C-alpha positions in Angstrom: 4.3 82.5 38.9 5.6 79.9 41.5 8.0 77.3 40.1 9.1 74.0 41.6 11.0 70.8 40.8 10.0 67.4 42.1 10.3 63.7 41.7 7.4 61.3 42.2 6.6 57.7 42.1 3.1 56.8 41.0 1.6 53.5 42.2 -1.7 51.7 41.7 -2.7 51.3 45.4 -2.0 52.7 48.8 -0.4 49.6 50.2 2.3 49.6 47.5 2.9 53.3 48.1 3.2 52.8 51.8 5.7 49.9 51.3 7.9 52.0 49.0 7.7 55.0 51.4 9.0 52.7 54.1 11.9 51.6 51.9 12.7 55.3 51.1 12.6 56.3 54.7 15.2 53.5 55.3 17.5 55.0 52.8 16.5 53.4 49.5 17.4 55.3 46.3 14.4 57.3 45.1 15.4 57.3 41.4 16.0 53.6 41.3 12.6 52.8 43.0 10.9 55.2 40.6 12.5 53.5 37.6 11.5 50.1 38.8 8.0 50.7 40.2 6.4 54.0 38.9 3.5 53.9 36.5 4.3 57.4 35.2 6.4 57.9 32.1 8.7 60.1 34.3 10.1 56.8 35.6 12.6 56.9 32.7 14.1 60.0 34.4 14.0 58.5 37.9 10.6 60.1 38.6 11.8 63.6 37.9 9.0 65.8 36.7 11.2 68.7 35.7 10.0 72.3 36.1 6.5 72.5 37.4 4.3 75.6 37.5 1.4 75.9 39.9 -1.6 74.4 38.3 0.3 72.1 35.9 -0.6 68.9 37.9 -3.7 67.4 39.5 -4.8 69.5 42.5 -3.8 67.0 45.2 -0.2 66.7 43.9 0.0 70.4 43.1 -0.9 71.3 46.7 1.8 69.1 48.1 4.4 70.4 45.7 3.6 74.1 46.4 2.8 74.0 50.1 4.6 71.2 51.9 8.2 71.4 53.1 10.9 70.7 50.5 13.5 67.9 50.7 11.0 65.8 52.6 9.1 62.7 51.4 5.3 63.1 51.2 2.8 60.4 50.6 0.9 58.5 49.8 -1.0 61.2 48.0 -4.2 60.1 46.3 -5.2 61.4 42.9 -7.3 60.1 40.0 -4.2 58.4 38.7 -3.3 56.4 41.8 -1.1 57.1 44.8 2.0 59.3 44.7 5.1 59.5 46.7 6.5 63.0 46.2 9.9 64.6 46.9 10.2 68.3 46.2 13.8 69.4 45.7 13.4 73.0 44.6 10.7 75.7 44.9 10.7 79.4 44.0 7.9 81.8 45.0 
């Protein structure tokens, strides 16, 4: 079964996600922004979701984690929880 590791930042609205994505693209530290802004409990770990198996997360996030290029910022990705910025740092088929 496919396995991945990723970090994410969960935000309430698209505008907030776009603003943080801009900061990240300018070199801001992902973990620090996650700790400060994310609505997800993973913010305590800098947004790190740990090991993820395909199907563990909501479909829109799962799709990004298992199909988009790794070590690249992705977002804002809409889910029922809000808007995500995702950075996948490991994936195994």
